[in-house]
LUMMI-257977 format. One record per atom (N, C-alpha, C): x, y, z. Coordinates in steps of 0.05 Angstrom, whole numbers, plus 5000, padded with zeros to 4 digits. Layout:
BEGIN
XYZ;...
***
This chain:
BEGIN
442574552791;444474692773;443774982772;445775152775;445475442773;444875522744;443075722741;442575812713;444975952701;445275922675;447476052661;447176352663;449176502673;448976792675;448776922648;447177132646;446877272621;449077482618;450577482597;452677682594;451477962592;452778162603;451978442600;453278572576;455278442565;456778542542;456978322522;456678392496;457278202475;459378332457;461178162447;463278242428;462678122401;462378302381;461678212354;464178252336;465278032328;467478052307;466078032280;465578272268;463778272245;465178222219;467778242218;469178202193;472078122199;473277962181;476077902183;477778072163;476478262150;477878442132;479578642148;481978702139;483678892152;485678992131;486479242135;488379362116;491279272122;491779152145;494479062152;494578762152;496978662153;497378372155;499578322177;498778382201;500678362224;501378072229;503978002230;504777722232;503777592258;503377752279;502577642305;499477632308;497977712288;495077722290;493977432287;491977372303;490777102302;489477052275;488577252261;487377212234;489577132214;491877242217;494077172199;495076892206;495476842231;496476572240;494676352232;492076402232;490076192225;489176202196;490376382180;489676422152;486676482148;485676662166;482876742164;482577032154;484777172150;484677452143;483077482117;480977652118;479477712094;477577492084;477177292100;475577062091;472677062101;472077202122;469377182133;468177452140;465577462140;464177712147;461377632156;460477752178;457677712187;455777882170;453577772163;451577922148;450078102167;448878312155;447278492171;444978342186;443778162172;441578002184;442577842208;444977722206;446077572228;446677742252;447777982247;448378162268;445878262282;443878322266;441278422276;439978212294;440177962286;439077742302;440377722329;443077752330;444577742355;443777982373;443478212361;442778452376;439878422387;438078322371;435378282381;435378092405;436877882403;437077692425;438377812449;440477962445;441778092467;440078292481;438478442466;436778642478;434678522496;433678282488;431678142505;432878052531;435478032533;436777932557;438378142572;437878392565;439078612581;441878682575;442878602551;445578682543;445578982539;447679122549;447779412546;450179512532;452279342529;454779432516;455479232494;456079342470;456879172447;459579272437;461579092439;464179152428;464379052400;464879232381;464779162353;467679152343;468578912334;471378882326;471578722300;473978642294;474478492269;477078332272;478778352252;479078542230;478678832239;478078982219;477379262223;474479302216;472779352236;469879372231;469079602212;470779802210;470180022191;470279932162;471479702157;471479592130;469079432123;467279382142;464879232137;462979422121;461879332099;460179502082;457579602097;456779452117;454379532132;454979642160;457279752163;457979852190;456080062200;455080242183;453280442193;450580322202;449280162185;446780042196;447179862220;449479742222;450079572246;450179752271;451579972269;451780162292;449080292298;447580352277;444980462281;443080262295;443380012288;441779802301;442479782331;445079792336;445879782365;444680012380;444780252369;443680482382;440680462384;439380352364;436380322365;435580132388;437279952395;436779762417;437579892444;438280142444;439180282468;441580152481;443380052464;445879942473;448080132467;450380092481;452680262477;454780122460;455380232436;457380102419;460180212424;462180042426;464980112427;466379972404;468180112391;469480002367;472479952371;473379722361;476179662360;476979682331;478579882323;479179932295;482179932291;482979892265;485779902258;486880182263;485380392256;486080662261;487380812238;488280662218;489680792196;487780902175;485380792175;483380882155;480880982169;480581242168;478281372180;477381592162;475481532145;474581722125;472881942138;472482172125;470682372135;467882262141;466982072124;464381952128;464281782153;466481642158;466681482183;466581662207;468081882207;468182062230;465382182234;464082272213;461382382215;459482182228;459681942219;457881732230;458381682260;460881672268;461581622296;460581852314;460882102304;459982332319;456882332320;455682292297;452682302296;451382092314;452581862315;451481642331;452281642360;453981842367;454881862395;456581632404;458281532387;460081322395;462081432415;462181342440;463781472460;466781412459;467381172448;470181082451;470880892428;473380912419;474480712400;477180622411;478080392401;480680292409;482380252385;484980332387;486880282366;489280132379;490980022362;493279872371;495880002362;497879982379;500680062372;502579842381;504579792365;506579582371;509179702382;509479972379;511880102388;511180402390;512980552404;512580832408;513681002386;514780882365;515781022342;515180852317;515480982294;514580862269;516180612260;518780602262;520180382248;519280102255;519080032280;518179762287;515279732281;513579932289;510779912284;510079872254;511280042238;510780032209;511879782197;514079672209;515079422199;513079192201;511279212220;509279012224;506679082208;505979332208;503279402198;503279552172;505579622162;505679762136;506680042138;508180132117;509380392117;507280612120;507780802138;505981022142;503680972161;503480722171;501280652189;501380802215;503780832227;504080962252;503081252251;503981402231;503181682228;500181702222;499181522205;496281532199;494581482223;495381302240;493881252265;493881502282;496181622286;496281862303;494682092292;494682132266;493082332254;490182292259;489282042257;486481982262;485681982291;487581912309;487081942338;486482232345;488082412333;487682702339;484882792328;484182692305;481482762294;479282662312;479582422322;477482312340;477382472366;479682532377;479782672402;478582952399;479183082377;478083352372;475083352371;473883122364;470983102362;469782972386;471282962408;470182872433;469982572437;471382422420;471282122422;473782032437;473481882458;475681772473;477081562457;479681542459;481181332445;482781162465;482180912466;483680722482;485980602465;487980512479;490280392465;490680102474;491079932454;491679642459;494579592452;495979452470;498679372466;498779072466;500178952447;500678662448;503678622447;504778512469;507678492472;508578202468;510678172452;512177922449;515077982456;516777792452;519577832458;520778052441;519678082417;520878282398;520378572407;518178622421;517578902428;517078942457;517978752474;517478782503;518879032514;521079112502;522579352511;520979602505;518879582490;517279822483;515079882503;514879722525;512679772544;512680052555;514780132568;514880392581;514780612560;516280592538;515980802517;513080822507;511680602504;508980612495;507080732516;507480662541;505880782563;506381082564;508881162562;509581452562;508281592539;508481462516;507281572491;504281602494;502981402505;500081412509;499281632528;500781662550;500181872570;500582152557;502682182542;503182442529;501082522509;500082322494;498182382473;495182352480;494682322506;491982342515;490182092510;491481862507;489881622505;488381572531;486081452529;484281422553;485181182570;484280942563;485180702577;487180552560;488680382573;490780222560;490379932566;490279762546;490079472550;492679342542;493879212561;496379072557;495878772554;496578662532;496278382527;498978262519;499178002523;501577862515;500977672492;502877672473;502477492450;502377202458;500477062445;500376772449;499676642422;501176442414;500876322388;498176172387;496676212364;494176072360;494175922334;495975972317;496075832291;498475642289;498675502267;500875302264;503675432262;503775682254;506375822252;506276062269;508176092288;508276312306;508976572291;507476792297;508077042285;509777222302;510377132327;512077282345;513077072366;514777172384;515877002405;514377062431;513576852444;512076872469;513876952492;512977142509;514477222532;514077032555;516276922567;515976742590;514476872613;513076702628;511476812650;512976982670;515376902677;516977052696;517577332686;518077362660;518577622649;515977782646;513777642642;511177782641;510677922668;511377792689;510877902716;512578152719;514978152709;516678392711;515378622695;514378562672;513078772656;510478872669;508978692682;506578782696;507278962719;509478902734;510379082755;511079352745;512479362722;513179612710;510679772702;508779642691;506279772683;504779882708;504779722729;503379812754;504780052766;507480052766;508980282777;508580522760;508380492734;507880712716;505180832722;503180662725;500480762730;500380922757;501780822777;501780962803;503281222801;505581232788;507181472787;505981682769;504181612751;502981802733;499981852739;499081762762;496381822771;494281702752;494781462741;492981352722;490981152734;491181102760;489280932774;489080662760;486680582752;486280322740;485880352709;487080552698;486780592669;488580412653;490380272665;491980062652;490979792661;490079622643;489179362650;490679152634;490778912645;492078682632;490178452634;488678392613;486778172614;487977912624;486677782643;487577532654;489677562676;490377812683;492477862703;491578072723;492578052747;492378262766;494878442763;494378692756;496678872752;498178922778;496578962799;497779032825;499378792837;498378552832;499778312842;501778202822;501778302798;503578212777;503377912774;500977812773;500577522772;497977452757;497777212746;495277132732;492977132752;490577202742;488177172758;487476882761;486276812783;485276542786;483076492766;482976252755;480976192734;478176262743;477576222769;474876272779;473976562776;475976742773;475277022771;475377132743;475776952724;475977042696;473177012683;472277232671;469877212654;467377162669;467177212695;464777172710;463177442710;460577422716;459077672717;460277872736;460278132730;459078252706;460878272682;463278142684;465178172662;464777972639;463077762643;462877552624;461877662597;462977562576;462377662549;461577432531;459577492515;458877292494;460077382468;461777212457;463377292434;462277162409;461577322389;460577212364;462477282342;463677082330;465377122306;463976972284;464777032259;463376902236;463176602238;465276472248;465176182249;463776072275;463276262294;462176172319;459276262324;458076402304;455576532308;453376342318;453376102307;451175922313;451375792341;453775752350;453975622376;454475812400;454776072394;454976272414;457076202436;459476192427;461676112444;462276332464;462376262490;462976462511;465976482514;466976732517;469776772521;470277032536;472777082543;473377332557;473777552537;473177792546;473878022530;474478252549;476678382544;477478602562;476478862550;
***
């Protein structure tokens, strides 16, 4: 039997707290929003274990990790282990203290999400003023030398926003773009799933956009080949060096392995 490969990246979902209640979010669909949080001791134990096995990248997510009361000691612990932390945040709440902390600790990159290239649809999902707040904070981060990645989650409701969102991201200096497709995980669907044949059309559009705008491989679609506009073979998903160990509050003890883009 081959030994289990050691992940080079771990993804820590440290809290299910979030300022938004997006209907398509897995936390909302599974009624977990605001219910769980990893303790500092639990996070430290995972980091200690990861450091022993050569983990070098830690993706810190939630919910919104900035809402965790111990976010600063968590990030300091990651840095103390000589690991690189990347944050996935809501983007609408970035206090001066948060910004100072990110700059001081040398956080190189954060990720925010947009559901549309303009406020009406986006705010309809995430709350009034969310779109403008995110963009204000993106500019603050960029001015301080922090790269900002953009995550898109497309369902039938906002599939027409793909090219406007890519154009918007290119115009406003977003770094990398992650394109994902909505998939129901809870008993009640928060959005409509895009059929596979239409997903391929959208992937082709994203690939052509990347080519025509000189973006190279800066647009990715987890689980898909953008150039082939087709799902990746299972054998190529989550294998080294891309394999990720995902720790969420309910999974901490069994260390469930999953994909992370």
